[in-house]
C-alpha positions as a Python dict, from the first residue, in 0.01 Angstrom:
ca = {
    (1, 'M'): (0, 0, 0),
    (2, 'G'): (258, 8, 277),
    (3, 'R'): (502, -278, 326),
    (4, 'V'): (492, -483, 645),
    (5, 'L'): (817, -629, 776),
    (6, 'F'): (843, -861, 1074),
    (7, 'L'): (1180, -932, 1233),
    (8, 'I'): (1185, -1234, 1464),
    (9, 'Q'): (1463, -1321, 1704),
    (10, 'A'): (1369, -1654, 1859),
    (11, 'E'): (1679, -1688, 2075),
    (12, 'I'): (1948, -1450, 2189),
    (13, 'D'): (2219, -1624, 1989),
    (14, 'R'): (2008, -1716, 1685),
    (15, 'P'): (2043, -1505, 1368),
    (16, 'R'): (1748, -1283, 1290),
    (17, 'T'): (1523, -1378, 1001),
    (18, 'C'): (1313, -1135, 801),
    (19, 'V'): (986, -1197, 619),
    (20, 'K'): (883, -922, 375),
    (21, 'I'): (520, -913, 272),
    (22, 'N'): (247, -686, 142),
    (23, 'K'): (-24, -672, 407),
    (24, 'G'): (-368, -614, 260),
    (25, 'D'): (-531, -428, 548),
    (26, 'T'): (-683, -83, 566),
    (27, 'S'): (-403, 51, 783),
    (28, 'S'): (-127, -37, 533),
    (29, 'K'): (159, 78, 752),
    (30, 'E'): (516, -44, 727),
    (31, 'I'): (559, -229, 1054),
    (32, 'F'): (845, -406, 1221),
    (33, 'M'): (740, -659, 1484),
    (34, 'I'): (1038, -772, 1688),
    (35, 'L'): (1013, -1066, 1925),
    (36, 'T'): (1318, -1045, 2150),
    (37, 'S'): (1391, -1339, 2378),
    (38, 'L'): (1431, -1297, 2753),
    (39, 'L'): (1652, -1523, 2958),
    (40, 'L'): (1441, -1583, 3267),
    (41, 'G'): (1551, -1712, 3605),
    (42, 'V'): (1365, -1961, 3820),
    (43, 'L'): (1026, -1894, 3978),
    (44, 'E'): (1078, -1715, 4309),
    (45, 'R'): (740, -1749, 4475),
    (46, 'P'): (371, -1706, 4397),
    (47, 'L'): (234, -1362, 4477),
    (48, 'G'): (-127, -1477, 4480),
    (49, 'A'): (-369, -1693, 4295),
    (50, 'E'): (-309, -1512, 3966),
    (51, 'E'): (44, -1368, 4003),
    (52, 'Q'): (382, -1538, 3979),
    (53, 'R'): (715, -1357, 4002),
    (54, 'V'): (1003, -1454, 3777),
    (55, 'G'): (1360, -1327, 3761),
    (56, 'V'): (1503, -1203, 3431),
    (57, 'A'): (1874, -1265, 3384),
    (58, 'N'): (1910, -1083, 3053),
    (59, 'I'): (1705, -939, 2770),
    (60, 'G'): (1829, -982, 2417),
    (61, 'R'): (1825, -675, 2192),
    (62, 'T'): (1865, -599, 1828),
    (63, 'E'): (2020, -292, 1672),
    (64, 'S'): (1682, -188, 1531),
    (65, 'A'): (1500, -211, 1861),
    (66, 'R'): (1484, 166, 1904),
    (67, 'P'): (1378, 421, 1642),
    (68, 'V'): (1630, 637, 1462),
    (69, 'A'): (1548, 1008, 1458),
    (70, 'L'): (1494, 1152, 1113),
    (71, 'A'): (1670, 1467, 1000),
    (72, 'G'): (1450, 1762, 1084),
    (73, 'S'): (1221, 1558, 1306),
    (74, 'C'): (1112, 1642, 1658),
    (75, 'P'): (1288, 1456, 1940),
    (76, 'S'): (1126, 1125, 2037),
    (77, 'E'): (976, 1073, 2384),
    (78, 'V'): (921, 758, 2589),
    (79, 'S'): (604, 714, 2797),
    (80, 'A'): (593, 440, 3062),
    (81, 'H'): (432, 388, 3402),
    (82, 'T'): (653, 92, 3487),
    (83, 'D'): (985, 127, 3666),
    (84, 'A'): (1097, -208, 3525),
    (85, 'D'): (1431, -230, 3350),
    (86, 'F'): (1361, -365, 3001),
    (87, 'G'): (1719, -491, 3003),
    (88, 'G'): (1658, -737, 3289),
    (89, 'G'): (1521, -763, 3642),
    (90, 'Q'): (1214, -899, 3822),
    (91, 'Y'): (867, -930, 3665),
    (92, 'T'): (528, -1062, 3778),
    (93, 'V'): (343, -1302, 3547),
    (94, 'Q'): (-33, -1237, 3548),
    (95, 'A'): (-126, -1604, 3528),
    (96, 'G'): (-504, -1552, 3546),
    (97, 'F'): (-516, -1364, 3214),
    (98, 'A'): (-775, -1528, 2983),
    (99, 'E'): (-834, -1531, 2609),
    (100, 'Q'): (-988, -1207, 2473),
    (101, 'E'): (-864, -1008, 2771),
    (102, 'V'): (-659, -695, 2698),
    (103, 'A'): (-372, -532, 2888),
    (104, 'A'): (-346, -161, 2810),
    (105, 'A'): (-189, 161, 2933),
    (106, 'S'): (-280, 523, 2864),
    (107, 'W'): (-85, 847, 2890),
    (108, 'T'): (-210, 1206, 2904),
    (109, 'L'): (21, 1454, 2732),
    (110, 'D'): (49, 1828, 2688),
    (111, 'P'): (-216, 1920, 2427),
    (112, 'A'): (47, 2123, 2242),
    (113, 'V'): (238, 1810, 2135),
    (114, 'F'): (-51, 1667, 1930),
    (115, 'P'): (-69, 1524, 1672),
    (116, 'I'): (190, 1260, 1759),
    (117, 'R'): (342, 970, 1565),
    (118, 'L'): (373, 634, 1742),
    (119, 'D'): (723, 498, 1676),
    (120, 'V'): (754, 196, 1906),
    (121, 'A'): (529, -3, 2141),
    (122, 'E'): (669, -267, 2378),
    (123, 'M'): (535, -522, 2625),
    (124, 'I'): (690, -822, 2799),
    (125, 'F'): (513, -1160, 2799),
    (126, 'A'): (650, -1455, 2998),
    (127, 'T'): (600, -1817, 3103),
    (128, 'S'): (673, -1978, 3441),
    (129, 'N'): (790, -2340, 3459),
    (130, 'T'): (589, -2453, 3158),
    (131, 'N'): (611, -2816, 3050),
    (132, 'V'): (531, -2758, 2680),
    (133, 'T'): (628, -2517, 2404),
    (134, 'T'): (358, -2248, 2418),
    (135, 'T'): (204, -2067, 2122),
    (136, 'T'): (10, -1748, 2192),
    (137, 'E'): (-197, -1559, 1934),
    (138, 'W'): (-225, -1186, 2003),
    (139, 'T'): (-350, -848, 1878),
    (140, 'F'): (-193, -503, 1921),
    (141, 'F'): (-410, -188, 1954),
    (142, 'V'): (-357, 189, 1945),
    (143, 'W'): (-627, 430, 2069),
    (144, 'S'): (-672, 805, 2064),
    (145, 'G'): (-808, 856, 2414),
    (146, 'T'): (-842, 584, 2677),
    (147, 'P'): (-917, 222, 2582),
    (148, 'A'): (-1256, 251, 2752),
    (149, 'S'): (-1381, 554, 2559),
    (150, 'G'): (-1132, 632, 2282),
    (151, 'N'): (-1116, 548, 1913),
    (152, 'V'): (-904, 264, 1772),
    (153, 'V'): (-637, 418, 1548),
    (154, 'A'): (-450, 99, 1454),
    (155, 'Q'): (-491, -275, 1509),
    (156, 'Y'): (-271, -571, 1406),
    (157, 'S'): (-327, -942, 1479),
    (158, 'S'): (-83, -1231, 1461),
    (159, 'D'): (-166, -1503, 1209),
    (160, 'G'): (133, -1737, 1234),
    (161, 'E'): (250, -1653, 882),
    (162, 'L'): (270, -1284, 803),
    (163, 'L'): (265, -1177, 1168),
    (164, 'P'): (414, -1450, 1391),
    (165, 'H'): (256, -1575, 1710),
    (166, 'I'): (451, -1569, 2038),
    (167, 'V'): (626, -1906, 2071),
    (168, 'L'): (821, -1988, 2391),
    (169, 'L'): (1009, -2307, 2473),
    (170, 'P'): (931, -2512, 2786),
    (171, 'G'): (1052, -2371, 3116),
    (172, 'T'): (1064, -2012, 3237),
    (173, 'N'): (1104, -1785, 2934),
    (174, 'G'): (987, -1450, 2808),
    (175, 'V'): (962, -1224, 2508),
    (176, 'N'): (955, -849, 2452),
    (177, 'V'): (696, -786, 2181),
    (178, 'Q'): (806, -466, 2008),
    (179, 'V'): (598, -312, 1731),
    (180, 'L'): (795, -55, 1531),
    (181, 'V'): (681, 168, 1247),
    (182, 'D'): (946, 222, 981),
    (183, 'P'): (1018, 598, 981),
    (184, 'D'): (1062, 589, 601),
    (185, 'D'): (708, 462, 543),
    (186, 'P'): (488, 752, 425),
    (187, 'E'): (190, 607, 614),
    (188, 'Q'): (257, 638, 986),
    (189, 'I'): (44, 572, 1295),
    (190, 'I'): (-71, 928, 1368),
    (191, 'I'): (-268, 1000, 1687),
    (192, 'N'): (-474, 1318, 1712),
    (193, 'D'): (-604, 1485, 2027),
    (194, 'T'): (-972, 1390, 2056),
    (195, 'G'): (-1033, 1621, 2349),
    (196, 'D'): (-860, 1457, 2646),
    (197, 'S'): (-498, 1476, 2517),
    (198, 'T'): (-462, 1103, 2585),
    (199, 'F'): (-340, 805, 2384),
    (200, 'S'): (-325, 435, 2470),
    (201, 'I'): (-169, 110, 2354),
    (202, 'G'): (-269, -245, 2442),
    (203, 'Y'): (-213, -615, 2378),
    (204, 'R'): (-487, -879, 2367),
    (205, 'I'): (-442, -1255, 2397),
    (206, 'D'): (-661, -1392, 2119),
    (207, 'R'): (-582, -1758, 2179),
    (208, 'H'): (-387, -1930, 2456),
    (209, 'H'): (-188, -2245, 2400),
    (210, 'N'): (-428, -2427, 2632),
    (211, 'Q'): (-730, -2232, 2752),
    (212, 'T'): (-967, -2399, 2998),
    (213, 'S'): (-1330, -2437, 2892),
    (214, 'N'): (-1441, -2175, 3145),
    (215, 'P'): (-1162, -1941, 3262),
    (216, 'C'): (-1402, -1785, 3512),
    (217, 'L'): (-1405, -2112, 3707),
    (218, 'V'): (-1058, -2250, 3629),
    (219, 'A'): (-778, -2016, 3522),
    (220, 'P'): (-569, -2104, 3214),
    (221, 'P'): (-296, -2346, 3334),
    (222, 'S'): (20, -2154, 3422),
    (223, 'T'): (231, -2454, 3317),
    (224, 'Q'): (101, -2443, 2958),
    (225, 'N'): (49, -2076, 2870),
    (226, 'A'): (226, -1740, 2836),
    (227, 'F'): (90, -1427, 3006),
    (228, 'P'): (149, -1049, 3015),
    (229, 'T'): (361, -916, 3300),
    (230, 'T'): (353, -636, 3556),
    (231, 'D'): (650, -494, 3746),
    (232, 'V'): (746, -559, 4108),
    (233, 'G'): (797, -195, 4208),
    (234, 'G'): (439, -136, 4318),
    (235, 'L'): (139, 10, 4137),
    (236, 'Q'): (229, 372, 4048),
    (237, 'A'): (-46, 468, 3801),
    (238, 'P'): (-364, 276, 3891),
    (239, 'S'): (-590, 505, 3688),
    (240, 'Q'): (-380, 469, 3370),
    (241, 'N'): (-328, 92, 3369),
    (242, 'W'): (-623, -88, 3212),
    (243, 'L'): (-774, -435, 3192),
    (244, 'F'): (-1046, -558, 2959),
    (245, 'G'): (-1186, -863, 3139),
    (246, 'V'): (-1412, -1140, 3018),
    (247, 'N'): (-1763, -1147, 3167),
    (248, 'C'): (-1749, -1365, 3478),
    (249, 'G'): (-2059, -1216, 3637),
    (250, 'F'): (-2083, -971, 3925),
    (251, 'L'): (-1793, -1141, 4105),
    (252, 'G'): (-1563, -1111, 3804),
    (253, 'C'): (-1261, -885, 3755),
    (254, 'P'): (-1410, -643, 3671),
    (255, 'P'): (-1773, -719, 3759),
    (256, 'N'): (-1961, -828, 3445),
    (257, 'G'): (-1646, -783, 3234),
    (258, 'G'): (-1543, -498, 3005),
    (259, 'W'): (-1293, -219, 3060),
    (260, 'S'): (-1168, -113, 3401),
    (261, 'S'): (-870, 82, 3524),
    (262, 'F'): (-665, -85, 3795),
    (263, 'A'): (-796, 183, 4032),
    (264, 'D'): (-1151, 53, 3987),
    (265, 'L'): (-1066, -316, 4035),
    (266, 'N'): (-1133, -462, 4377),
    (267, 'I'): (-828, -520, 4593),
    (268, 'L'): (-849, -899, 4554),
    (269, 'C'): (-791, -892, 4177),
    (270, 'R'): (-599, -567, 4133),
    (271, 'P'): (-244, -635, 3999),
    (272, 'S'): (35, -537, 4236),
    (273, 'G'): (232, -341, 3976),
    (274, 'D'): (211, -150, 3649),
    (275, 'W'): (203, -329, 3313),
    (276, 'V'): (556, -376, 3176),
    (277, 'M'): (468, -170, 2872),
    (278, 'R'): (599, 149, 2714),
    (279, 'A'): (552, 364, 2405),
    (280, 'T'): (797, 578, 2210),
    (281, 'W'): (640, 863, 2017),
    (282, 'T'): (729, 1181, 1830),
    (283, 'S'): (539, 1508, 1830),
    (284, 'L'): (454, 1652, 1489),
    (285, 'S'): (392, 1997, 1637),
    (286, 'C'): (726, 2099, 1784),
    (287, 'N'): (894, 2404, 1642),
    (288, 'Q'): (1112, 2253, 1372),
    (289, 'T'): (1095, 2523, 1106),
    (290, 'L'): (1254, 2437, 773),
    (291, 'G'): (1440, 2671, 545),
    (292, 'A'): (1686, 2677, 257),
    (293, 'C'): (2026, 2528, 343),
    (294, 'C'): (2323, 2574, 111),
    (295, 'L'): (2524, 2255, 145),
    (296, 'P'): (2901, 2223, 101),
    (297, 'N'): (2852, 2055, -239),
    (298, 'G'): (2672, 2365, -368),
    (299, 'A'): (2325, 2208, -359),
    (300, 'C'): (2027, 2352, -172),
    (301, 'G'): (1796, 2152, 54),
    (302, 'L'): (1516, 2223, 302),
    (303, 'E'): (1655, 2165, 653),
    (304, 'T'): (1621, 2294, 1007),
    (305, 'S'): (1894, 2534, 1117),
    (306, 'N'): (2050, 2269, 1342),
    (307, 'D'): (2048, 1999, 1075),
    (308, 'C'): (2192, 2242, 822),
    (309, 'A'): (2479, 2330, 1055),
    (310, 'A'): (2543, 1961, 1129),
    (311, 'Q'): (2598, 1904, 756),
    (312, 'G'): (2835, 2199, 730),
    (313, 'G'): (2579, 2403, 541),
    (314, 'L'): (2479, 2769, 543),
    (315, 'F'): (2122, 2825, 671),
    (316, 'E'): (1943, 3098, 475),
    (317, 'G'): (1656, 3151, 722),
    (318, 'D'): (1330, 2999, 846),
    (319, 'N'): (1068, 2933, 576),
    (320, 'V'): (1301, 3051, 297),
    (321, 'P'): (1246, 2828, -11),
    (322, 'C'): (1537, 2707, -223),
    (323, 'T'): (1386, 2881, -525),
    (324, 'N'): (1473, 3214, -362),
    (325, 'V'): (1834, 3121, -294),
    (326, 'E'): (2142, 3098, -513),
    (327, 'C'): (2389, 2885, -323),
    (328, 'P'): (2760, 2957, -367),
    (329, 'P'): (2953, 2692, -561),
    (330, 'A'): (3136, 2424, -368),
    (331, 'L'): (3498, 2495, -281),
    (332, 'G'): (3788, 2254, -291),
    (333, 'A'): (4161, 2224, -345),
    (334, 'C'): (4285, 2335, -689),
    (335, 'C'): (4626, 2226, -822),
    (336, 'A'): (4779, 2457, -1084),
    (337, 'S'): (5147, 2447, -1180),
    (338, 'G'): (5224, 2246, -869),
    (339, 'V'): (5063, 2505, -641),
    (340, 'C'): (4747, 2440, -438),
    (341, 'S'): (4472, 2698, -373),
    (342, 'T'): (4111, 2676, -257),
    (343, 'Q'): (3869, 2759, -539),
    (344, 'A'): (3536, 2670, -694),
    (345, 'A'): (3548, 2412, -971),
    (346, 'D'): (3483, 2658, -1257),
    (347, 'D'): (3740, 2907, -1128),
    (348, 'C'): (3997, 2630, -1097),
    (349, 'L'): (3939, 2508, -1452),
    (350, 'N'): (3949, 2862, -1591),
    (351, 'T'): (4299, 2907, -1449),
    (352, 'G'): (4418, 2580, -1600),
    (353, 'G'): (4412, 2399, -1269),
    (354, 'T'): (4285, 2058, -1162),
    (355, 'W'): (4005, 2065, -908),
    (356, 'Q'): (4039, 1802, -637),
    (357, 'G'): (3672, 1784, -546),
    (358, 'A'): (3421, 1948, -311),
    (359, 'G'): (3551, 1986, 43),
    (360, 'T'): (3910, 1884, -32),
    (361, 'L'): (4179, 2076, 158),
    (362, 'C'): (4516, 2203, 41),
    (363, 'S'): (4666, 2089, 371),
    (364, 'E'): (4584, 1733, 268),
    (365, 'T'): (4667, 1767, -103),
    (366, 'D'): (5009, 1716, -267),
    (367, 'C'): (4983, 1870, -610),
    (368, 'N'): (5307, 1701, -720),
    (369, 'S'): (5206, 1352, -610),
    (370, 'G'): (5067, 1109, -861),
    (371, 'G'): (4717, 971, -855),
    (372, 'A'): (4430, 852, -1071),
    (373, 'C'): (4354, 1101, -1349),
    (374, 'C'): (4013, 1054, -1510),
    (375, 'I'): (4006, 1185, -1867),
    (376, 'P'): (3653, 1271, -1989),
    (377, 'S'): (3749, 1307, -2356),
    (378, 'T'): (3849, 942, -2380),
    (379, 'G'): (3671, 788, -2084),
    (380, 'G'): (4005, 654, -1965),
    (381, 'C'): (4218, 677, -1651),
    (382, 'L'): (4593, 730, -1611),
    (383, 'S'): (4816, 776, -1308),
    (384, 'L'): (4955, 1132, -1330),
    (385, 'P'): (5057, 1418, -1100),
    (386, 'A'): (4776, 1662, -1041),
    (387, 'T'): (4934, 1934, -1256),
    (388, 'D'): (4986, 1702, -1552),
    (389, 'C'): (4632, 1575, -1511),
    (390, 'G'): (4509, 1931, -1553),
    (391, 'L'): (4718, 1978, -1865),
    (392, 'V'): (4537, 1693, -2041),
    (393, 'G'): (4194, 1811, -1929),
    (394, 'G'): (4156, 1536, -1673),
    (395, 'T'): (4004, 1523, -1326),
    (396, 'F'): (4254, 1438, -1055),
    (397, 'S'): (4114, 1189, -802),
    (398, 'G'): (4365, 1264, -528),
    (399, 'P'): (4723, 1179, -432),
    (400, 'G'): (4786, 807, -403),
    (401, 'T'): (4460, 704, -568),
    (402, 'L'): (4467, 414, -814),
    (403, 'C'): (4289, 378, -1144),
    (404, 'G'): (4199, 20, -1055),
    (405, 'T'): (3993, 128, -755),
    (406, 'T'): (3872, 468, -877),
    (407, 'V'): (3528, 511, -1031),
    (408, 'C'): (3600, 788, -1276),
    (409, 'F'): (3259, 844, -1425),
    (410, 'P'): (2991, 724, -1182),
    (411, 'E'): (2633, 690, -1294),
    (412, 'G'): (2333, 581, -1095),
    (413, 'A'): (1991, 665, -959),
    (414, 'C'): (1900, 1018, -850),
    (415, 'C'): (1618, 1097, -605),
    (416, 'L'): (1458, 1433, -687),
    (417, 'D'): (1280, 1667, -448),
    (418, 'D'): (938, 1557, -576),
    (419, 'G'): (1005, 1196, -473),
    (420, 'T'): (1065, 1071, -827),
    (421, 'C'): (1370, 875, -936),
    (422, 'V'): (1569, 927, -1258),
    (423, 'E'): (1842, 712, -1407),
    (424, 'P'): (2113, 696, -1519),
    (425, 'T'): (2260, 1027, -1410),
    (426, 'T'): (2592, 1160, -1290),
    (427, 'P'): (2642, 1308, -944),
    (428, 'E'): (2694, 1650, -1100),
    (429, 'D'): (2372, 1639, -1302),
    (430, 'C'): (2183, 1504, -1002),
    (431, 'N'): (2307, 1785, -775),
    (432, 'A'): (2228, 2044, -1043),
    (433, 'A'): (1869, 1917, -1046),
    (434, 'G'): (1848, 1951, -668),
    (435, 'G'): (1849, 1574, -622),
    (436, 'V'): (2042, 1328, -408),
    (437, 'F'): (2274, 1088, -593),
    (438, 'Q'): (2223, 731, -471),
    (439, 'G'): (2562, 592, -571),
    (440, 'N'): (2738, 436, -866),
    (441, 'E'): (2549, 158, -1047),
    (442, 'T'): (2233, 210, -842),
    (443, 'D'): (1900, 192, -1023),
    (444, 'C'): (1548, 317, -962),
    (445, 'V'): (1405, -34, -929),
    (446, 'S'): (1597, -95, -607),
    (447, 'T'): (1588, 267, -485),
    (448, 'D'): (1309, 389, -256),
    (449, 'C'): (1310, 767, -285),
    (450, 'P'): (1146, 942, 13),
    (451, 'D'): (814, 1113, -46),
    (452, 'P'): (839, 1492, -75),
    (453, 'E'): (721, 1715, 205),
    (454, 'G'): (541, 2046, 202),
    (455, 'A'): (329, 2278, 410),
    (456, 'C'): (20, 2112, 561),
    (457, 'C'): (-252, 2351, 671),
    (458, 'V'): (-480, 2215, 946),
    (459, 'P'): (-809, 2411, 934),
    (460, 'A'): (-936, 2272, 1266),
    (461, 'T'): (-652, 2430, 1464),
    (462, 'G'): (-505, 2687, 1226),
    (463, 'A'): (-168, 2511, 1255),
    (464, 'C'): (81, 2451, 978),
    (465, 'L'): (317, 2151, 974),
    (466, 'V'): (570, 2031, 719),
    (467, 'L'): (452, 1677, 629),
    (468, 'T'): (417, 1441, 336),
    (469, 'N'): (93, 1459, 143),
    (470, 'A'): (-18, 1126, 294),
    (471, 'N'): (52, 1230, 652),
    (472, 'C'): (-117, 1566, 592),
    (473, 'G'): (-435, 1377, 510),
    (474, 'V'): (-402, 1171, 829),
    (475, 'V'): (-408, 1485, 1048),
    (476, 'G'): (-700, 1630, 852),
    (477, 'G'): (-489, 1895, 681),
    (478, 'Q'): (-474, 2048, 335),
    (479, 'Y'): (-148, 1995, 146),
    (480, 'A'): (-4, 2313, -6),
    (481, 'G'): (230, 2133, -244),
    (482, 'D'): (572, 1970, -258),
    (483, 'G'): (856, 2185, -128),
    (484, 'T'): (629, 2455, 15),
    (485, 'V'): (703, 2606, 355),
    (486, 'C'): (462, 2725, 620),
    (487, 'E'): (522, 3097, 576),
    (488, 'N'): (207, 3229, 405),
    (489, 'A'): (126, 2880, 273),
    (490, 'C'): (-197, 2866, 471),
    (491, 'A'): (-306, 3219, 398),
    (492, 'T'): (-633, 3223, 206),
    (493, 'N'): (-742, 3463, -65),
    (494, 'C'): (-1098, 3380, 29),
    (495, 'P'): (-1158, 3491, 390),
    (496, 'E'): (-1525, 3397, 355),
    (497, 'D'): (-1418, 3030, 349),
    (498, 'L'): (-1410, 3024, 729),
    (499, 'D'): (-1346, 2652, 770),
    (500, 'G'): (-1080, 2632, 497),
    (501, 'S'): (-1271, 2367, 303),
    (502, 'G'): (-1210, 2531, -35),
    (503, 'A'): (-1571, 2639, -70),
    (504, 'V'): (-1809, 2889, 91),
    (505, 'D'): (-2103, 2679, 201),
    (506, 'F'): (-2341, 2607, 490),
    (507, 'P'): (-2074, 2532, 753),
    (508, 'D'): (-1927, 2878, 687),
    (509, 'L'): (-2272, 3038, 707),
    (510, 'I'): (-2347, 2865, 1037),
    (511, 'Q'): (-2007, 2967, 1177),
    (512, 'L'): (-2071, 3331, 1083),
    (513, 'L'): (-2423, 3338, 1226),
    (514, 'S'): (-2307, 3179, 1551),
    (515, 'A'): (-2067, 3471, 1601),
    (516, 'F'): (-2324, 3744, 1521),
    (517, 'G'): (-2273, 4053, 1732),
    (518, 'P'): (-1965, 4226, 1879),
    (519, 'C'): (-1661, 4021, 1779),
    (520, 'A'): (-1347, 4232, 1738),
    (521, 'G'): (-1064, 4049, 1562),
    (522, 'C'): (-1257, 3727, 1494),
    (523, 'P'): (-1240, 3575, 1142),
    (524, 'E'): (-1619, 3601, 1103),
    (525, 'D'): (-1586, 3982, 1112),
    (526, 'L'): (-1507, 3994, 740),
    (527, 'N'): (-1500, 4374, 710),
    (528, 'A'): (-1304, 4423, 1034),
    (529, 'S'): (-1572, 4653, 1177),
    (530, 'G'): (-1545, 4506, 1526),
    (531, 'A'): (-1874, 4319, 1497),
    (532, 'V'): (-2029, 4042, 1288),
    (533, 'E'): (-2334, 4197, 1125),
    (534, 'F'): (-2546, 4214, 810),
    (535, 'D'): (-2262, 4346, 591),
    (536, 'D'): (-2052, 4040, 676),
    (537, 'L'): (-2343, 3811, 590),
    (538, 'I'): (-2387, 3980, 250),
    (539, 'A'): (-2011, 3948, 185),
    (540, 'L'): (-2021, 3575, 255),
    (541, 'L'): (-2330, 3508, 42),
    (542, 'S'): (-2184, 3705, -250),
    (543, 'V'): (-1904, 3450, -300),
    (544, 'W'): (-2113, 3137, -233),
    (545, 'G'): (-1962, 2823, -386),
    (546, 'N'): (-1606, 2720, -470),
    (547, 'C'): (-1358, 2975, -347),
}
């Protein structure tokens, strides 16, 4: 079950508090919900019966308000219809917004970018000259497709405990409700293309601070409630801003309630701007091919060519697994008889030298200067010149280092490629096992090793992505195993299994029969004769069952 974290910043200058919980819902994502205060100016003027404009002096931010790109991930993109500056400016409060109404926005993307991962959703809520502290209960939605016709992918509701309500002090105030998915959580919000290459996000007010008995006749009091906002730059995307309205009859907005785009609302109740809402997302289909990367410490890891170069590694080629690569040993400064040379650790020791460590440089090493000498045979440490340290079989920690501050023999947790954690281990043993050492005195109880990734074959599209096993299931793929790469991973030894389900059954038979006739190059032409015919049918039936 994923962990749910909510970070709340109630005022700009108030320290952030964090509540960590296990959320027992079916989505089980690791979520950050950040409520960031807005410093709002005075009410300028009413823009109509249901719109009030407020000025924003400043918007508080936290360092975690934007997602951090993962190594090897596709670049993140921001979708927004609004031209509002989320760092401050002018906003319009939609003061006629009633309980159970939903503000939403949709975006149509290039079909090639799907599936996508939603990283951040944001919307600004505000009050205008309220005379009480307002509490607003709300729900956040994600759809594949438009809100009117799409499928709900994710949904989270505030409860005042695990997920805080929006609470604003009296006066003119605001809040940026930001919902973030932790990139380290194996269960992400994944949105697939359901045919229209569109996704949507939305916020619903579940309960106002003071809702009138009939909002169709008397709007919720603007002096006692918070509302969603639109921008003041004019309505730029009327067909992609959405409102779910309560049923106020044929004169309602929209008539008889339900979903309506702004374009379909009558001019008297159509908002004058776009919702102040945006979404940050990452494509899972961009060309980010992984391959073996020989790192400076001699270890091998699966990286993209760019990420490998950024770490000073040597990229061995796209889709090349580490099992096919023997990485050269790490090089470093070697002190022998007062002379420094660059060598591998074993070569340095074989010549009677003292290796200074991976990546150390002779230009920065004084072989005659004293430093901490770690002596494995006794487990002790002594300050010696590098050459003398080598003579006693020690490991020189570097010129000027002190035994009192040097960790001679570190041990801690090691994260292996398969996502498991072992302890205690040394950095050398961890690297030799292809793992990542987590630091001295770390333990597996407090260490969250990332889930392994591997090739994910998506039968519906024929695509192959490198994902975790959990995320592969989300996109409807078949996981080829930890550490696998896409090259040949999705090739099947059973061409009769046309839908890649792992069995030859009725869906495969129907697919073959639907292609009967001339069909050069199609997968149903099992004998490559240029046509799907009786011989192909016999071939399929002959391997009926698990394949």
